[in-house]
C-alpha positions as CSV (number, residue, x, y, z in Angstrom):
1,M,105.4,122.8,107.2
2,A,103.9,119.8,105.0
3,V,101.0,117.8,105.7
4,D,100.2,114.3,105.2
5,A,97.4,112.6,103.5
6,Q,95.7,112.8,106.5
7,G,96.1,116.7,107.1
8,L,98.9,116.3,109.9
9,T,101.7,118.4,110.1
10,L,104.6,116.8,108.8
11,T,108.4,117.9,108.7
12,A,109.4,117.6,105.2
13,A,112.1,119.0,102.9
14,S,109.2,119.5,100.4
15,D,105.6,118.6,99.2
16,E,107.1,116.4,97.0
17,A,109.2,114.4,99.9
18,A,105.7,114.5,101.8
19,A,103.7,112.6,99.0
20,A,106.2,109.7,98.8
21,Y,106.0,109.3,102.2
22,D,101.7,109.0,101.8
23,R,102.6,106.7,99.4
24,V,104.4,104.6,101.8
25,V,102.0,104.5,104.0
26,E,99.7,104.0,101.8
27,G,101.8,100.8,100.2
28,Y,102.1,99.8,103.6
29,L,98.4,99.7,104.8
30,K,97.5,97.7,101.4
31,Y,100.3,95.3,101.8
32,R,101.8,96.7,98.7
33,A,105.1,94.0,97.8
34,D,107.0,97.4,96.9
35,A,106.5,99.1,99.9
36,G,110.1,99.5,100.8
37,Q,111.1,100.3,97.3
38,R,108.3,103.4,97.9
39,L,110.3,104.3,101.3
40,K,113.7,104.2,99.6
41,A,112.3,106.6,97.0
42,A,111.1,108.7,99.8
43,M,113.9,109.0,102.1
44,A,116.2,109.6,98.8
45,L,114.0,113.2,98.4
46,D,114.5,113.4,102.3
47,P,116.7,111.7,103.9
48,G,116.2,113.0,107.4
49,M,112.3,113.0,107.2
50,P,111.5,111.8,110.8
51,M,108.3,109.8,110.1
52,G,110.2,108.5,107.2
53,L,112.6,107.5,109.7
54,V,110.1,105.8,111.6
55,L,108.9,103.9,108.9
56,Q,112.3,102.7,108.0
57,G,112.6,101.5,111.9
58,T,108.7,100.5,111.3
59,F,109.5,98.1,108.4
60,A,112.4,96.4,110.4
61,M,110.5,95.7,113.1
62,L,107.6,94.0,111.2
63,A,110.0,91.3,110.1
64,Y,109.8,90.0,113.5
65,N,113.5,89.1,113.1
66,A,115.9,89.6,115.9
67,A,118.4,90.2,113.5
68,M,116.7,93.5,112.5
69,V,116.2,95.2,115.7
70,P,119.6,97.1,115.8
71,R,118.5,99.1,112.7
72,A,114.9,99.9,114.2
73,R,116.9,101.4,117.2
74,E,119.2,103.5,115.1
75,A,115.9,104.9,113.0
76,A,114.4,105.6,115.8
77,A,117.2,107.4,117.2
78,A,117.4,109.8,114.0
79,A,113.7,110.1,114.2
80,A,114.0,111.4,117.5
81,R,116.7,113.6,116.5
82,H,115.0,115.1,113.4
83,A,111.4,115.3,115.1
84,G,110.2,118.7,114.4
85,T,106.6,118.4,116.3
86,G,105.5,116.4,119.5
87,R,103.6,114.1,117.6
88,E,107.1,112.7,115.7
89,R,108.9,112.5,118.7
90,A,106.2,110.6,120.2
91,H,106.6,108.3,117.3
92,A,109.9,108.0,117.7
93,A,109.7,106.8,121.4
94,A,107.2,104.5,120.3
95,L,109.6,102.9,118.0
96,T,112.3,102.8,120.6
97,L,110.2,101.2,122.7
98,W,108.9,98.7,120.9
99,A,112.5,97.9,119.6
100,D,113.5,97.5,123.1
101,G,110.9,94.7,123.7
102,E,108.5,97.0,125.5
103,V,105.6,96.4,123.9
104,D,102.9,97.0,126.5
105,A,104.7,100.5,126.9
106,A,104.8,100.8,123.1
107,L,100.8,100.1,122.5
108,A,100.3,102.8,125.3
109,A,102.2,105.4,123.6
110,W,100.5,104.8,120.1
111,E,97.0,105.3,122.1
112,A,98.4,108.6,123.5
113,I,99.0,109.7,119.7
114,M,95.5,108.7,118.8
115,A,93.9,110.1,121.6
116,T,95.5,113.4,120.2
117,H,95.4,112.5,116.4
118,P,92.8,110.2,115.8
119,H,93.5,110.7,112.2
120,D,97.3,109.3,112.7
121,V,96.5,106.0,110.2
122,L,100.4,105.0,111.2
123,A,99.6,104.8,114.8
124,F,96.3,103.1,114.5
125,R,97.9,100.3,112.4
126,L,100.9,99.7,114.2
127,H,98.9,99.4,117.5
128,H,96.4,97.1,115.5
129,F,99.5,95.1,114.8
130,C,101.0,94.9,118.1
131,A,97.9,94.3,119.8
132,F,96.9,91.1,117.5
133,W,100.4,89.7,118.1
134,L,99.9,89.7,122.0
135,G,96.5,88.5,121.8
136,R,94.9,91.5,123.1
137,V,91.2,91.5,120.9
138,G,89.7,93.6,123.3
139,Q,92.3,96.2,122.9
140,M,92.4,95.6,119.1
141,L,88.5,97.0,119.7
142,R,88.8,99.4,121.8
143,A,91.3,101.3,119.5
144,V,89.0,101.3,116.3
145,D,85.8,102.2,118.0
146,G,87.8,105.4,119.6
147,V,89.1,106.6,116.1
148,S,86.3,105.3,113.7
149,P,84.1,108.4,114.7
150,H,86.5,110.5,113.5
151,W,86.9,109.1,110.1
152,S,84.7,108.8,106.9
153,A,85.5,107.9,103.1
154,A,86.7,111.7,102.6
155,I,89.9,110.9,104.1
156,P,92.5,108.9,102.6
157,G,93.0,105.6,104.6
158,Y,89.5,105.0,105.4
159,G,89.7,101.7,104.1
160,S,92.2,100.6,106.4
161,I,90.1,101.6,109.2
162,L,87.0,99.6,108.1
163,A,89.3,96.7,107.2
164,C,90.5,96.6,111.0
165,R,87.2,97.2,112.4
166,C,86.3,94.2,110.7
167,F,89.0,91.9,111.9
168,A,89.0,93.4,115.3
169,N,85.1,92.6,115.6
170,E,86.0,88.8,114.1
171,E,88.3,88.3,116.3
172,C,85.7,89.4,119.3
173,G,83.0,87.3,117.6
174,N,80.9,90.2,116.5
175,Y,80.7,88.2,112.9
176,T,77.5,90.7,112.0
177,V,79.6,94.2,112.4
178,A,82.5,92.7,111.1
179,E,81.2,91.3,107.6
180,E,79.6,94.6,107.3
181,A,82.8,96.6,107.9
182,G,85.2,94.2,105.9
183,R,82.3,93.9,102.9
184,A,82.4,97.7,102.9
185,A,86.0,97.9,102.8
186,V,86.6,95.7,99.9
187,A,83.6,97.4,97.9
188,L,85.8,100.9,98.3
189,D,88.8,98.8,96.8
190,P,88.7,95.2,96.0
191,G,92.4,94.5,96.0
192,D,92.0,95.5,100.1
193,L,93.8,92.3,101.1
194,W,93.3,92.9,105.0
195,A,89.7,93.6,104.9
196,T,89.7,90.2,102.2
197,H,91.2,88.4,105.2
198,G,88.9,89.9,107.6
199,V,86.0,88.5,105.7
200,A,87.8,85.3,105.0
201,H,88.1,84.4,108.8
202,I,84.3,85.1,109.3
203,L,83.6,82.7,106.8
204,E,85.8,80.0,108.3
205,M,84.5,80.5,112.1
206,Q,81.0,80.6,110.8
207,G,81.8,77.4,108.9
208,R,80.6,78.8,105.2
209,R,83.6,77.1,103.3
210,G,82.2,77.1,99.8
211,E,81.5,80.4,100.3
212,G,85.0,81.4,101.4
213,I,86.3,79.5,98.5
214,T,84.4,81.5,96.2
215,W,84.9,84.8,98.4
216,L,88.8,84.6,97.5
217,K,89.0,83.6,94.4
218,G,86.9,86.1,93.2
219,L,89.0,88.5,94.7
220,E,92.2,86.7,93.3
221,Q,92.2,89.2,90.1
222,H,92.8,92.0,92.5
223,W,95.6,90.9,94.0
224,D,98.5,91.9,92.1
225,G,101.7,93.3,93.6
226,G,100.6,92.4,97.0
227,S,102.8,91.2,100.0
228,N,103.2,87.9,101.6
229,L,99.6,88.3,102.9
230,L,98.6,86.8,99.6
231,H,100.3,83.9,101.1
232,H,97.7,83.8,104.3
233,L,94.9,84.5,102.0
234,W,95.8,81.0,100.1
235,W,96.8,79.5,103.6
236,H,92.8,80.4,104.3
237,R,91.6,78.8,101.1
238,A,93.4,76.0,101.8
239,M,92.0,75.3,105.5
240,Y,88.3,75.5,103.8
241,H,89.2,72.8,101.2
242,L,90.8,70.7,104.3
243,E,87.6,70.9,105.8
244,R,86.1,69.3,102.9
245,G,88.9,66.6,102.9
246,E,90.2,67.9,99.5
247,H,94.0,67.1,100.4
248,D,94.7,67.2,96.8
249,E,93.9,70.8,96.4
250,V,95.5,71.6,99.9
251,L,99.0,70.4,98.6
252,G,98.4,72.0,95.3
253,L,97.6,75.4,97.3
254,Y,100.7,74.8,99.5
255,D,103.2,74.0,96.8
256,R,101.8,76.8,94.3
257,G,100.5,79.4,96.2
258,F,101.5,79.9,99.9
259,R,104.8,78.0,99.8
260,D,106.1,78.4,96.2
261,H,109.8,78.6,96.6
262,G,110.0,79.6,92.9
263,S,108.0,82.8,93.9
264,A,109.9,86.3,94.1
265,L,107.9,86.9,97.7
266,V,109.1,83.8,99.0
267,Q,112.9,84.0,97.9
268,A,112.6,88.0,99.3
269,M,112.2,86.9,102.7
270,P,112.3,83.0,103.0
271,D,111.6,82.0,106.5
272,L,109.2,85.3,107.3
273,Y,107.2,84.7,110.2
274,I,103.9,84.4,108.6
275,D,104.9,82.1,106.1
276,V,106.5,79.7,108.5
277,Q,103.3,79.6,110.6
278,N,100.9,79.3,107.6
279,A,103.2,76.2,106.2
280,A,103.8,74.3,109.1
281,S,100.2,74.6,110.5
282,M,99.0,73.2,107.6
283,L,101.6,70.3,107.5
284,F,100.5,69.4,110.9
285,R,97.0,69.4,110.1
286,L,97.7,67.4,107.0
287,Q,99.4,64.6,109.1
288,R,96.7,64.4,111.4
289,H,94.5,63.1,108.4
290,G,97.1,60.6,107.2
291,V,98.5,62.8,104.6
292,D,101.6,62.2,103.2
293,V,103.4,65.4,103.0
294,G,107.0,64.2,102.0
295,D,109.7,66.2,102.6
296,R,108.1,69.2,103.0
297,W,109.2,69.9,106.7
298,I,113.1,69.4,105.7
299,E,113.2,73.5,104.4
300,I,110.9,74.6,107.6
301,A,113.5,72.8,109.7
302,D,116.5,74.1,108.4
303,K,115.3,77.3,108.9
304,A,114.3,77.0,112.1
305,E,117.5,75.4,113.1
306,A,119.2,79.0,111.7
307,R,116.9,81.2,114.1
308,I,117.1,79.1,117.6
309,G,117.5,82.1,119.9
310,D,115.2,84.6,118.2
311,C,112.0,84.9,120.5
312,L,110.4,87.7,119.2
313,S,107.4,86.2,117.4
314,T,106.3,84.1,120.3
315,F,104.0,82.4,118.3
316,T,106.1,81.3,115.8
317,L,108.0,79.4,118.1
318,P,105.8,76.2,118.2
319,H,105.6,76.1,114.5
320,W,109.7,76.0,114.5
321,M,109.4,73.4,116.9
322,M,107.0,71.3,114.6
323,A,109.5,71.5,112.1
324,L,112.5,70.5,114.2
325,A,110.3,67.6,115.7
326,A,109.1,66.3,112.6
327,T,112.5,65.7,111.5
328,G,113.7,64.2,114.4
329,R,116.0,67.1,114.9
330,T,116.1,66.4,119.2
331,Q,119.0,68.3,120.0
332,A,118.3,71.5,118.4
333,A,114.9,71.1,119.5
334,S,116.6,70.9,122.9
335,R,118.8,73.8,122.0
336,M,115.7,75.9,121.2
337,L,114.1,75.2,124.1
338,D,117.1,76.4,126.1
339,A,117.5,79.6,124.0
340,M,113.5,80.2,124.8
341,R,114.2,79.5,129.0
342,E,116.8,82.3,128.5
343,A,114.9,85.0,126.5
344,A,112.3,84.3,129.3
345,A,114.4,85.6,132.1
346,R,114.9,89.0,130.4
347,P,113.0,92.2,131.3
348,G,110.4,92.9,128.8
349,T,106.7,92.6,127.7
350,I,107.4,88.9,125.7
351,A,109.3,87.0,128.6
352,P,106.6,86.1,130.8
353,I,104.3,84.9,127.5
354,L,107.3,82.4,126.9
355,R,107.2,81.4,130.7
356,D,103.8,81.0,130.5
357,A,103.0,79.8,127.1
358,A,105.2,79.4,124.4
359,I,107.8,77.2,126.2
360,P,105.1,74.8,127.8
361,V,103.2,74.1,124.3
362,C,106.9,73.7,122.6
363,E,107.6,71.1,125.1
364,A,104.4,69.8,124.3
365,V,105.0,70.0,120.5
366,L,108.1,67.7,121.0
367,A,106.5,65.2,123.2
368,H,103.8,64.7,120.9
369,A,105.9,64.1,118.1
370,Q,107.8,61.7,120.2
371,G,105.0,59.7,121.4
372,D,104.9,60.9,124.5
373,H,101.4,61.8,124.4
374,A,100.6,61.9,128.4
375,G,103.7,64.1,128.7
376,A,102.3,66.2,125.9
377,V,99.5,66.7,127.7
378,A,100.5,67.7,131.3
379,A,103.3,70.1,129.4
380,M,100.5,72.3,127.8
381,R,97.4,72.1,130.1
382,P,98.7,74.9,132.1
383,A,99.2,77.0,129.2
384,I,95.7,76.1,127.5
385,G,93.8,79.1,129.1
386,V,96.8,81.6,128.2
387,M,98.1,80.5,125.0
388,H,96.1,83.7,123.4
389,R,98.5,85.6,124.6
390,M,101.2,84.5,122.0
391,G,99.2,85.9,119.4
392,G,97.5,84.7,116.4
393,S,93.9,84.4,115.5
394,H,91.2,82.0,116.0
395,A,91.8,79.9,112.9
396,Q,95.6,80.1,113.6
397,Q,95.7,78.8,117.5
398,D,93.4,76.0,116.0
399,V,96.2,74.2,115.5
400,L,97.5,74.0,118.9
401,E,94.2,73.0,120.2
402,Q,94.2,70.2,117.6
403,L,97.5,68.9,119.1
404,F,96.1,68.8,122.6
405,L,93.2,67.4,121.6
406,D,95.2,64.9,119.4
407,A,97.7,63.8,122.6
408,A,94.5,63.8,125.2
409,M,92.8,61.1,122.5
410,K,96.1,59.4,122.1
411,A,97.3,59.1,125.8
412,G,93.5,57.8,126.5
413,M,92.9,60.7,128.8
414,Q,89.4,61.7,127.7
415,E,88.8,64.4,130.6
416,D,91.3,66.3,129.2
417,A,90.1,65.7,125.5
418,R,86.7,66.8,126.9
419,L,88.2,69.8,128.6
420,L,89.5,70.9,124.9
421,L,86.1,70.2,123.4
422,E,84.0,72.2,125.6
423,R,87.1,75.1,125.1
424,V,86.3,75.1,121.3
425,A,82.7,74.5,121.4
426,G,82.6,77.6,123.7
427,R,85.1,79.8,121.0
428,H,84.2,78.8,117.6
429,P,80.5,79.0,116.4
430,V,80.6,75.5,114.6
431,P,80.0,72.6,116.9
432,P,83.0,70.3,116.9
433,D,81.5,67.7,115.4
434,R,80.9,69.6,112.1
435,R,85.0,70.4,112.2
436,V,87.3,67.8,110.8
437,G,89.9,68.4,113.1
438,Y,87.6,67.4,116.3
439,A,84.9,65.2,114.9
440,E,86.6,62.1,116.0
441,A,87.0,62.8,119.3
442,A,83.8,64.6,119.7
443,R,82.3,61.1,118.9
444,A,84.2,59.2,120.8
445,V,84.1,61.3,123.9
446,R,80.5,61.8,123.8
447,H,80.0,57.6,124.1
């Protein structure tokens, strides 16, 4: 039998097919825009390759689009039929669980694979992804700490382990360890987008804004061929400029960077969840600062209407709601909430997250946009402590914290504003009075 780049046994028709599989995995780990094309090339060489089929299903699930889930189930079933090893059968089973919405069980399945095969970089990376989008930062960190002793620079994929070590530690507040790992990964490969992203988060959390701009601008020359993660990096750069009050620069990065409708990446996936999050959260922040965002909400709202009922990405739901609310689409917003309540009654990992976090936060988004600020606070208050379960980083969750703060201040509910300010002061190294979205409220509440 063949082996993959990490030395694990692979059921493949030829060494050429195995090498093509490795190229797909590398494309996934490195966030290359042509990863899908690499997969097609690999499957043309060996249509029944079990791990290739697992990747087909994986790529469908990574889109966080309910319409793609049937493809993932079919791929998982085919992978199980063709599997030649226990590890391949375990991957097919994990993919099936993920597609069935049993994400907790999928995480456990990947952990079992890693326990036996610590060099299984695909199991590790999928676990990192899904744990993040459930707000399980401790689980992310335990996974990377578990496999790291088995890795070295001699093993292909080591940079991705370092990049994930960076991000997991950053989200857990271990900034020194995180920065060391992220910079080491970028030293190995200046085009490592996930490591670049991890360091950008550290610089955001520590208020190192000028350094953050320099960091991203300096590495941009290495980003050719990157996937939509490029948009998120430009969003991070816009976040630094926002903190500095450079709103024209933010709008320029929005139109020419992370929401450029003329780009091939946006045209290929115009409603990708992370792109929607980038766009909606930035428009919301800009409007809080009195910036006229023009008609930029409209295209997001159009896409939101088309995705009503798709609740796979719980963190994206408040962003869809922001667009519907900003454009006055009250009926569509009501239909979206009804669909979320229906989904919350089904089995699976995300139902309680919808019930406890996404629905109350979306209700608050709508009430806030309609001027019912006290209603927004009342809806969202019970979710404040659990909304991290929707996933999203500290930098991304910040927009929801700002929403609650803005509603509390406008409603004259100073105790709720104080609650929020104390919360962010305990979770963010930069004090609220040095953060543009919080400073005014911090001064008002103090007095």
